[in-house]
C-alpha positions as CSV (number, residue, x, y, z in Angstrom):
1,M,52.6,77.4,245.4
2,P,52.0,80.4,247.8
3,F,50.4,83.3,246.0
4,L,53.2,85.8,246.6
5,I,55.8,83.4,245.3
6,K,53.7,82.6,242.3
7,V,53.4,86.3,241.5
8,I,57.1,86.7,241.7
9,V,57.7,83.7,239.5
10,L,55.1,84.8,237.0
11,T,56.7,88.3,236.8
12,F,60.1,86.6,236.1
13,V,58.6,84.4,233.4
14,L,56.8,87.3,231.7
15,H,60.2,88.9,231.2
16,S,62.4,85.8,230.7
17,T,60.3,83.7,228.3
18,A,61.0,86.3,225.6
19,F,64.1,84.3,225.0
20,G,62.3,81.0,224.6
21,K,62.5,78.8,221.5
22,C,60.4,79.4,218.3
23,G,59.8,77.5,215.1
24,G,60.5,73.8,214.7
25,D,57.7,71.3,215.4
26,F,54.5,73.1,216.6
27,Y,53.4,70.3,218.9
28,Q,56.8,70.1,220.5
29,F,56.7,73.8,220.9
30,L,53.3,73.6,222.6
31,E,54.5,70.8,225.0
32,E,57.4,73.1,226.0
33,I,54.9,75.9,226.7
34,K,52.8,73.5,228.8
35,E,55.9,72.3,230.8
36,E,56.9,75.9,231.5
37,S,53.4,76.6,232.7
38,L,53.7,73.7,235.2
39,E,57.1,75.0,236.3
40,I,55.6,78.4,237.1
41,G,53.2,76.7,239.5
42,Y,50.0,76.2,237.6
43,T,48.3,72.8,238.1
44,E,48.2,70.2,235.5
45,Q,44.4,70.5,235.3
46,I,44.5,74.2,234.7
47,V,47.2,73.9,232.1
48,N,45.5,71.1,230.2
49,T,42.1,72.9,230.3
50,F,43.7,76.1,229.1
51,F,45.6,74.6,226.2
52,D,43.0,72.1,225.1
53,G,42.2,72.6,221.5
54,V,44.7,75.3,220.8
55,S,46.0,75.2,217.2
56,L,48.2,77.0,214.7
57,N,46.3,79.5,212.6
58,P,48.0,80.3,209.3
59,L,45.6,83.2,208.7
60,V,47.3,85.0,211.6
61,L,50.6,84.8,209.9
62,E,49.1,86.0,206.6
63,A,47.6,89.0,208.4
64,D,50.9,89.7,210.1
65,Q,52.7,89.8,206.7
66,A,50.1,91.7,204.7
67,Q,49.6,95.1,206.4
68,G,49.3,97.0,203.1
69,I,47.5,100.0,204.5
70,F,50.8,101.2,206.0
71,L,52.2,101.7,202.5
72,K,49.9,104.7,202.1
73,P,51.4,108.2,202.5
74,F,50.1,110.3,205.4
75,N,47.9,112.5,203.3
76,E,46.0,109.4,202.1
77,F,46.3,107.3,205.2
78,A,45.0,109.8,207.8
79,P,41.7,110.9,206.0
80,R,41.0,107.2,205.4
81,L,41.1,106.5,209.1
82,I,39.7,109.8,210.3
83,N,36.4,109.3,208.4
84,N,33.0,110.9,209.0
85,Y,31.7,107.9,211.0
86,R,34.6,108.2,213.5
87,I,34.4,111.9,213.8
88,Y,30.6,111.8,214.4
89,H,30.7,109.0,216.9
90,G,33.8,110.2,218.5
91,K,32.2,113.5,219.4
92,K,29.0,111.6,220.5
93,N,31.0,109.4,222.8
94,L,32.9,112.3,224.3
95,K,29.6,113.7,225.5
96,K,28.1,110.3,226.5
97,Y,31.1,109.4,228.6
98,S,32.0,112.9,229.8
99,S,31.9,112.0,233.5
100,T,34.1,108.9,232.9
101,F,36.6,111.0,231.0
102,D,36.6,113.6,233.9
103,K,37.5,110.8,236.4
104,I,40.2,109.5,234.1
105,E,41.8,112.8,233.6
106,K,41.8,113.5,237.3
107,I,43.4,110.1,238.2
108,Y,45.7,109.5,235.2
109,G,46.0,112.8,233.4
110,V,45.4,111.3,230.0
111,S,43.4,113.4,227.6
112,R,39.9,112.3,226.5
113,G,40.8,113.1,222.9
114,V,43.7,110.6,223.0
115,L,41.6,107.8,224.5
116,T,38.8,108.4,222.1
117,S,41.1,108.4,219.2
118,F,42.5,105.0,220.1
119,W,39.0,103.8,220.8
120,A,37.9,104.9,217.3
121,L,40.9,103.7,215.3
122,E,41.3,100.4,217.0
123,T,37.7,99.1,217.0
124,D,35.3,101.8,215.8
125,F,34.2,102.2,219.5
126,G,34.0,98.5,220.2
127,L,32.1,97.6,217.0
128,V,34.9,95.7,215.3
129,Q,37.0,93.9,217.9
130,G,38.3,91.1,215.7
131,N,37.2,87.5,215.2
132,F,40.4,85.6,215.8
133,N,40.7,83.2,218.6
134,T,43.1,85.0,220.9
135,L,44.9,82.1,222.3
136,D,45.4,80.5,218.9
137,A,46.8,83.9,217.7
138,L,49.2,84.3,220.6
139,V,50.5,80.8,220.3
140,T,50.9,81.1,216.5
141,L,52.8,84.3,216.8
142,A,55.0,83.0,219.6
143,F,55.8,79.9,217.5
144,D,56.6,82.1,214.5
145,C,60.2,83.4,214.7
146,R,59.5,87.0,213.6
147,R,58.6,88.4,217.1
148,P,58.5,85.6,219.7
149,Q,60.0,88.0,222.3
150,L,56.7,90.0,222.2
151,F,54.2,87.2,222.0
152,R,55.6,84.3,224.1
153,P,55.1,86.2,227.4
154,Q,51.5,87.0,226.3
155,I,50.6,83.3,226.5
156,F,51.5,83.1,230.2
157,A,49.7,86.4,230.9
158,A,46.5,85.0,229.2
159,L,46.9,81.9,231.4
160,E,47.0,84.0,234.5
161,L,43.9,85.9,233.3
162,F,42.2,82.5,232.8
163,T,42.8,81.6,236.4
164,R,41.1,84.8,237.3
165,N,38.1,84.0,235.2
166,E,38.9,86.9,232.9
167,F,40.0,85.0,229.8
168,N,38.2,82.1,228.0
169,P,40.6,80.2,225.8
170,N,37.7,78.8,223.7
171,E,35.6,82.0,223.4
172,T,37.9,85.0,223.8
173,K,38.4,86.6,220.4
174,G,40.1,89.7,219.1
175,A,42.6,91.0,216.6
176,W,45.0,88.7,214.7
177,A,47.9,90.0,216.8
178,G,46.3,88.9,220.1
179,E,44.8,92.2,221.3
180,I,41.5,92.1,223.1
181,G,38.6,94.5,223.7
182,M,37.5,98.0,222.7
183,V,41.0,99.5,222.9
184,Q,42.8,96.3,221.8
185,M,45.2,95.5,224.7
186,L,47.4,92.5,224.9
187,P,46.9,90.1,227.9
188,K,50.1,91.2,229.6
189,D,49.0,94.8,229.4
190,I,45.6,93.8,230.8
191,L,47.2,91.9,233.6
192,E,49.4,94.9,234.5
193,N,47.0,97.8,233.8
194,G,43.5,96.4,233.7
195,V,41.0,98.4,235.8
196,D,37.5,97.2,237.0
197,A,36.1,100.7,236.6
198,D,32.4,99.6,236.7
199,G,32.9,97.7,239.9
200,D,31.3,94.4,238.7
201,G,34.3,92.3,240.0
202,K,35.8,91.7,236.6
203,I,38.0,93.5,234.1
204,N,36.0,93.3,230.9
205,L,37.5,95.3,228.0
206,Q,35.1,93.7,225.5
207,S,31.8,95.0,226.7
208,S,32.5,97.6,229.4
209,A,33.5,101.0,228.0
210,S,34.5,102.3,231.4
211,D,36.8,99.3,232.0
212,A,38.4,99.7,228.6
213,L,38.9,103.5,228.9
214,F,40.3,103.4,232.4
215,S,42.6,100.5,231.5
216,A,43.9,102.3,228.4
217,A,44.5,105.4,230.5
218,R,46.4,103.5,233.2
219,M,48.5,101.8,230.6
220,L,49.4,105.1,228.8
221,K,50.3,106.6,232.2
222,S,52.5,103.6,233.0
223,L,54.3,104.2,229.6
224,G,55.2,107.7,230.6
225,W,52.3,110.0,229.7
226,Q,52.6,113.4,231.3
227,A,49.4,115.1,232.5
228,N,48.5,118.5,231.0
229,E,51.3,118.3,228.4
230,P,50.8,118.5,224.6
231,W,51.5,115.7,222.2
232,L,51.3,117.1,218.7
233,Q,50.7,120.5,217.1
234,E,50.4,121.5,213.5
235,V,52.8,124.4,212.7
236,K,53.8,126.7,209.9
237,L,57.2,128.1,209.0
238,A,58.0,131.7,208.1
239,Q,61.3,130.7,206.5
240,E,63.2,127.6,205.2
241,I,65.3,125.8,207.7
242,D,67.9,123.1,207.6
243,W,65.6,120.2,206.9
244,F,68.2,117.8,208.2
245,E,67.2,119.0,211.7
246,T,63.7,117.4,211.3
247,G,62.5,114.0,212.3
248,T,61.5,112.2,215.4
249,D,65.2,111.5,216.3
250,K,66.1,115.2,216.2
251,K,65.0,117.5,219.1
252,K,65.3,121.2,219.9
253,T,63.9,123.2,222.8
254,I,60.6,125.0,222.1
255,G,62.5,128.3,222.4
256,E,64.9,127.2,219.6
257,W,62.0,126.3,217.3
258,K,60.5,129.7,218.1
259,N,63.8,131.4,217.2
260,L,63.5,129.7,213.8
261,R,60.2,131.5,213.3
262,I,58.1,128.4,213.7
263,T,54.6,129.1,215.0
264,G,51.5,127.1,215.7
265,K,49.0,127.0,212.9
266,Y,46.0,127.5,215.1
267,S,47.4,128.2,218.6
268,D,50.6,129.5,220.2
269,L,53.5,127.1,220.9
270,P,53.6,126.2,224.6
271,D,55.8,128.0,227.0
272,G,58.3,126.2,229.2
273,P,61.6,124.3,229.0
274,G,60.4,121.3,227.1
275,D,61.7,120.1,223.7
276,A,60.0,118.9,220.6
277,S,60.7,117.4,217.1
278,L,59.7,118.9,213.8
279,I,58.2,116.1,211.7
280,L,57.5,116.2,208.0
281,P,55.5,113.1,207.1
282,Q,55.7,113.9,203.4
283,G,58.6,116.2,203.2
284,H,59.1,120.0,203.4
285,K,56.2,120.7,201.0
286,G,53.7,118.7,203.0
287,P,52.1,119.1,206.4
288,K,54.3,120.0,209.3
289,F,54.0,119.2,213.0
290,L,55.8,119.7,216.3
291,A,55.8,116.5,218.3
292,Y,56.2,116.8,222.0
293,S,57.3,114.3,224.7
294,N,53.9,112.7,225.0
295,F,54.0,111.9,221.3
296,N,56.7,109.3,222.1
297,V,54.2,107.4,224.3
298,F,52.0,106.7,221.2
299,F,54.8,104.6,219.8
300,Q,54.5,102.3,222.9
301,W,51.0,101.6,221.7
302,N,51.8,101.1,218.0
303,K,55.2,101.1,216.2
304,S,53.9,102.5,212.9
305,F,54.9,106.2,212.5
306,I,52.0,106.9,210.1
307,Y,49.5,105.3,212.4
308,V,50.8,107.1,215.5
309,L,50.8,110.5,213.7
310,T,47.2,109.8,212.5
311,A,46.1,108.9,216.0
312,A,47.8,111.9,217.6
313,H,46.3,114.3,215.0
314,F,42.8,112.7,215.4
315,A,43.0,113.3,219.2
316,N,43.6,117.0,218.5
317,Q,40.7,117.1,216.0
318,L,38.4,115.5,218.5
319,E,39.3,118.2,220.9
320,G,38.5,121.0,218.5
321,S,41.5,121.4,216.1
322,P,40.8,121.6,212.4
323,P,41.9,118.9,210.0
324,F,45.5,119.2,209.0
325,T,46.6,121.1,205.9
326,P,48.0,118.6,203.3
327,G,50.2,121.1,201.4
328,S,51.6,120.1,198.0
329,P,54.2,117.4,198.6
330,D,56.2,115.8,195.8
331,K,54.9,112.5,194.7
332,G,56.2,109.6,196.7
333,L,57.2,106.0,195.7
334,N,55.0,103.0,195.3
335,K,55.8,99.7,197.1
336,N,58.0,98.3,194.3
337,Q,59.9,101.6,194.0
338,M,60.3,101.8,197.7
339,M,61.7,98.3,197.8
340,L,64.1,99.2,195.0
341,L,65.2,102.3,196.9
342,Q,65.7,100.3,200.1
343,T,67.8,97.7,198.2
344,K,70.0,100.4,196.7
345,L,70.4,102.1,200.1
346,K,71.4,98.8,201.7
347,K,74.0,98.3,199.0
348,L,75.4,101.7,199.8
349,G,75.8,100.7,203.4
350,Y,72.7,102.4,204.9
351,Q,70.6,100.7,207.6
352,V,67.1,100.3,206.3
353,G,65.9,97.3,208.2
354,E,63.7,94.8,206.3
355,I,63.2,95.4,202.5
356,D,59.4,95.7,202.8
357,G,58.4,98.8,200.8
358,I,57.4,100.6,204.0
359,L,58.9,104.0,204.8
360,G,59.9,103.2,208.4
361,S,62.1,105.1,210.8
362,K,65.4,103.4,209.5
363,T,64.6,104.1,205.9
364,R,63.6,107.7,206.6
365,R,66.8,108.3,208.5
366,S,68.9,106.7,205.6
367,V,67.0,108.8,203.0
368,Q,67.7,111.9,205.0
369,E,71.4,111.2,205.2
370,L,71.6,110.4,201.5
371,Q,69.7,113.6,200.6
372,R,72.2,115.7,202.5
373,T,75.1,113.9,200.7
374,L,73.5,114.7,197.4
375,N,72.7,118.3,198.3
376,L,69.0,117.7,198.1
377,P,66.5,119.0,200.7
378,A,67.1,116.5,203.5
379,D,63.5,116.1,204.6
380,A,63.5,112.3,204.7
381,W,60.8,112.1,202.0
382,P,61.9,109.8,199.1
383,T,60.9,110.9,195.7
384,I,61.2,109.7,192.1
385,E,64.0,112.2,191.7
386,L,66.0,110.6,194.5
387,L,65.5,107.1,193.1
388,E,66.5,108.2,189.6
389,T,69.6,109.9,191.0
390,L,70.7,106.5,192.5
């Protein structure tokens, strides 16, 4: 198949295979993947070599369903991730790779603090990249019916990287969810945004820090990152406001927030016509942040609100901001209590998503709506009081 046609077909497959089958018999599923690979234009020899020895890994599914750390509230979660090791080595790497960050900021406009934050939280600067066979993980997650639309296209992306000698199906290892390298990127992201920054002829995110950092920056830029724009700022309030106006789904102009006597805790709010959301990760008695447009790009990297907020704050801290002020929030709910709350909310007709004990965006929004109905502070932070009221 001519190269240009193959690229066009591959691009189509990377988007269309999201709707492929999942579940059923694993070996039949694997044969279908192989047949689709042949239809794209890969030779039988390449396909057979690539998939030789691939197997279902039940440990991947266990890891996917056991992400207990995301049950922690922000005041506990963030300090656990932003530990002394990461702070020390983060600042050390900012100096060591200063010239690399200079080039990245000039080309892509992505802040060095943001890149270093992801580098730290994802792999401890490349030290812990994961020990799962990447192809096994991708095939397992594509076979599982929870999120095949995300993982099925990654198999074909990995196959293309294999033809470029940038993926070894037997030796490439990474996270349980199929991410590879120092900044943990999926094969499709590497295929679309990988950069050979060190000029050795290969894109190697596992051992080349410059390749990893440039690739991450290019990806964030492609996801909408705006150069020289803020992402998160800790703020303080001079007066109470309507807490129902808070949350990532609510926005006001920066001028409107200023009119509500909201100020930066350590620096002035930015000037200009942009807008922002006031977010209260643990209610109106806990820490408070204004999240700007670049904050939304973090969610393209990771869907967890608490992880994204931690990564964004750590980026600020690496660039000189103090640790956040925890405040004195009301005690939250444990996993069982949260699941009970979600069950009750669902029975009342609220949309909470999966009953999983995690305070996700749908549960937060439902809690906030219920709080307003009950004339409680509508800050989206579920408490024992709210649960007992139900």
